[in-house]
FIKOL-71926 format. One record per residue (C-alpha): residue number from 1; x, y, z. Coordinates in pm, 1 decimal, always signed. Example, Ala and Ser with C-alpha at 12.3 -4.5 7.8 and 13.67 -1.06 7.14 Angstrom:
<nodes>
(node 1,(+1230.0,-450.0,+780.0))
(node 2,(+1367.0,-106.0,+714.0))
</nodes>
This chain:
<nodes>
(node 1,(+23.9,+16.2,+27.1))
(node 2,(+104.6,+360.9,-108.1))
(node 3,(+150.1,+553.4,+231.1))
(node 4,(+247.5,+910.7,+318.8))
(node 5,(+319.5,+993.4,+667.7))
(node 6,(+205.3,+1322.9,+843.0))
(node 7,(+360.7,+1487.4,+1142.2))
(node 8,(+121.8,+1783.9,+1262.1))
(node 9,(+141.1,+1991.0,+1544.3))
(node 10,(-193.2,+2076.3,+1736.5))
(node 11,(-537.2,+1979.9,+1679.1))
(node 12,(-635.2,+1919.6,+1294.6))
(node 13,(-981.8,+2043.7,+1354.0))
(node 14,(-844.3,+2391.9,+1403.5))
(node 15,(-889.0,+2638.2,+1098.4))
(node 16,(-519.0,+2657.4,+928.4))
(node 17,(-411.4,+2311.4,+1024.2))
(node 18,(-732.0,+2156.3,+964.4))
(node 19,(-736.5,+2320.7,+589.7))
(node 20,(-360.2,+2203.0,+541.1))
(node 21,(-454.5,+1837.9,+651.4))
(node 22,(-764.2,+1818.0,+433.8))
(node 23,(-565.3,+1948.5,+138.0))
(node 24,(-293.1,+1699.6,+221.8))
(node 25,(-542.0,+1404.4,+225.3))
(node 26,(-737.5,+1528.9,-80.2))
(node 27,(-421.0,+1525.5,-294.2))
(node 28,(-304.4,+1196.2,-131.5))
(node 29,(-620.9,+1033.4,-234.1))
(node 30,(-626.7,+1153.3,-580.6))
(node 31,(-283.1,+996.8,-615.3))
(node 32,(-375.6,+648.3,-481.0))
(node 33,(-191.7,+708.8,-120.4))
(node 34,(-325.8,+644.7,+231.4))
(node 35,(-221.2,+863.7,+529.4))
(node 36,(-69.2,+790.9,+856.8))
(node 37,(-103.8,+1094.1,+1107.9))
(node 38,(+98.3,+1147.7,+1412.9))
(node 39,(+13.7,+1481.5,+1633.0))
(node 40,(+343.0,+1606.7,+1790.0))
(node 41,(+235.0,+1901.8,+2096.4))
(node 42,(+333.7,+1992.2,+2428.1))
(node 43,(+141.4,+1720.9,+2588.1))
(node 44,(+173.4,+1440.9,+2313.3))
(node 45,(+505.4,+1357.3,+2112.8))
(node 46,(+678.5,+1026.4,+2078.1))
(node 47,(+1011.6,+924.6,+1946.8))
(node 48,(+833.2,+881.2,+1589.7))
(node 49,(+991.1,+490.0,+1528.5))
(node 50,(+675.3,+345.6,+1422.1))
(node 51,(+601.3,+630.8,+1173.7))
(node 52,(+948.7,+649.7,+1050.7))
(node 53,(+1023.8,+262.4,+1032.9))
(node 54,(+1134.6,+128.4,+704.6))
(node 55,(+854.0,+5.5,+462.0))
(node 56,(+581.9,+221.8,+702.0))
(node 57,(+532.0,+471.6,+454.6))
(node 58,(+693.3,+605.7,+144.6))
(node 59,(+726.4,+972.6,+252.9))
(node 60,(+668.9,+1210.8,+517.9))
(node 61,(+484.6,+1555.0,+547.6))
(node 62,(+574.2,+1785.5,+834.4))
(node 63,(+345.2,+2049.5,+907.4))
(node 64,(+485.0,+2307.0,+1165.8))
(node 65,(+581.8,+2036.8,+1422.9))
(node 66,(+599.6,+2146.5,+1789.2))
(node 67,(+944.3,+1995.1,+1875.5))
(node 68,(+1039.5,+2084.9,+1507.5))
(node 69,(+1425.4,+2010.2,+1528.3))
(node 70,(+1396.4,+1712.2,+1719.2))
(node 71,(+1141.6,+1561.5,+1423.5))
(node 72,(+1373.6,+1679.0,+1156.9))
(node 73,(+1670.9,+1492.1,+1278.6))
(node 74,(+1453.7,+1165.6,+1283.2))
(node 75,(+1312.2,+1242.0,+947.6))
(node 76,(+1693.1,+1292.1,+848.4))
(node 77,(+1805.8,+990.8,+994.2))
(node 78,(+1517.9,+764.6,+855.3))
(node 79,(+1605.4,+865.9,+503.1))
(node 80,(+1258.3,+912.4,+435.2))
(node 81,(+1164.7,+1175.7,+153.7))
(node 82,(+1034.5,+1477.4,+383.8))
(node 83,(+865.4,+1785.4,+289.1))
(node 84,(+810.6,+2050.1,+550.7))
(node 85,(+516.6,+2304.8,+543.6))
(node 86,(+543.3,+2669.3,+711.2))
(node 87,(+893.8,+2584.1,+871.0))
(node 88,(+1098.3,+2873.5,+802.9))
(node 89,(+1412.2,+2822.4,+1029.6))
(node 90,(+1667.2,+2760.7,+742.4))
(node 91,(+1925.5,+2684.6,+977.3))
(node 92,(+1750.0,+2365.3,+1056.4))
(node 93,(+1591.5,+2279.8,+743.2))
(node 94,(+1861.2,+2353.9,+458.4))
(node 95,(+1823.9,+2006.1,+314.2))
(node 96,(+1425.3,+1962.6,+326.1))
(node 97,(+1181.0,+2088.9,+33.5))
(node 98,(+958.5,+2351.3,+246.6))
(node 99,(+636.5,+2541.2,+172.3))
(node 100,(+568.0,+2845.0,+293.1))
(node 101,(+250.5,+3051.1,+351.7))
(node 102,(+270.6,+3392.1,+237.0))
(node 103,(+240.6,+3539.1,+590.8))
(node 104,(+408.6,+3867.9,+522.5))
(node 105,(+212.2,+3934.4,+181.3))
(node 106,(-114.5,+3803.5,+332.0))
(node 107,(-85.0,+4053.1,+619.5))
(node 108,(+12.4,+4352.7,+413.0))
(node 109,(-265.8,+4295.4,+196.1))
(node 110,(-538.5,+4279.4,+489.3))
(node 111,(-370.5,+4608.7,+646.1))
(node 112,(-412.3,+4779.0,+303.2))
(node 113,(-772.4,+4641.4,+257.0))
(node 114,(-853.8,+4737.4,+609.9))
(node 115,(-692.4,+5114.6,+561.0))
(node 116,(-876.8,+5162.8,+214.9))
(node 117,(-1182.8,+5097.5,+409.0))
(node 118,(-1103.0,+5404.7,+624.1))
(node 119,(-1027.6,+5182.3,+954.1))
(node 120,(-754.4,+5328.6,+1162.4))
(node 121,(-767.8,+5146.2,+1518.3))
(node 122,(-684.7,+4797.2,+1415.7))
(node 123,(-612.1,+4527.8,+1629.6))
(node 124,(-347.6,+4255.3,+1552.5))
(node 125,(-275.6,+3905.2,+1686.4))
(node 126,(+20.6,+3792.2,+1525.1))
(node 127,(+56.9,+3437.5,+1697.6))
(node 128,(+355.9,+3310.9,+1866.4))
(node 129,(+669.8,+3455.4,+1812.4))
(node 130,(+868.4,+3146.0,+1842.8))
(node 131,(+696.0,+3083.7,+1485.7))
(node 132,(+795.3,+3187.9,+1179.4))
(node 133,(+435.8,+3281.3,+1084.9))
(node 134,(+440.1,+3473.0,+1369.6))
(node 135,(+741.7,+3673.0,+1300.7))
(node 136,(+669.8,+3734.9,+967.2))
(node 137,(+318.4,+3859.3,+1057.9))
(node 138,(+440.9,+4111.6,+1280.0))
(node 139,(+746.0,+4213.5,+1067.5))
(node 140,(+481.2,+4306.0,+821.7))
</nodes>
């Protein structure tokens, strides 16, 4: 069976992570792959041995993992084909293909829209500054 492992941080019913996961699931299905999902967060993270063992999956998609450096080291050691989603710390991820959101451009577009409508007192929630997405939104 053709299988893709998905290592994801948080709850996949969350708006952003849910949409990313649905996109992965839909695309995998279109190409005849099934998914094995592993959730990593502060309360639940494991050693990934069951997912990264030889023959378990054909490749791994890593979506903004909680313990990202550890997850990437394990993926690197397993020699699986891995793709990172929304991970922007280049120093850790140089050898992985990466798909990034357009956080900065999206924030600029939203601000331009609100300002064009005449809004001047605009609240802003960037997200955690320990993530590239939060830092890019704030830098806008």
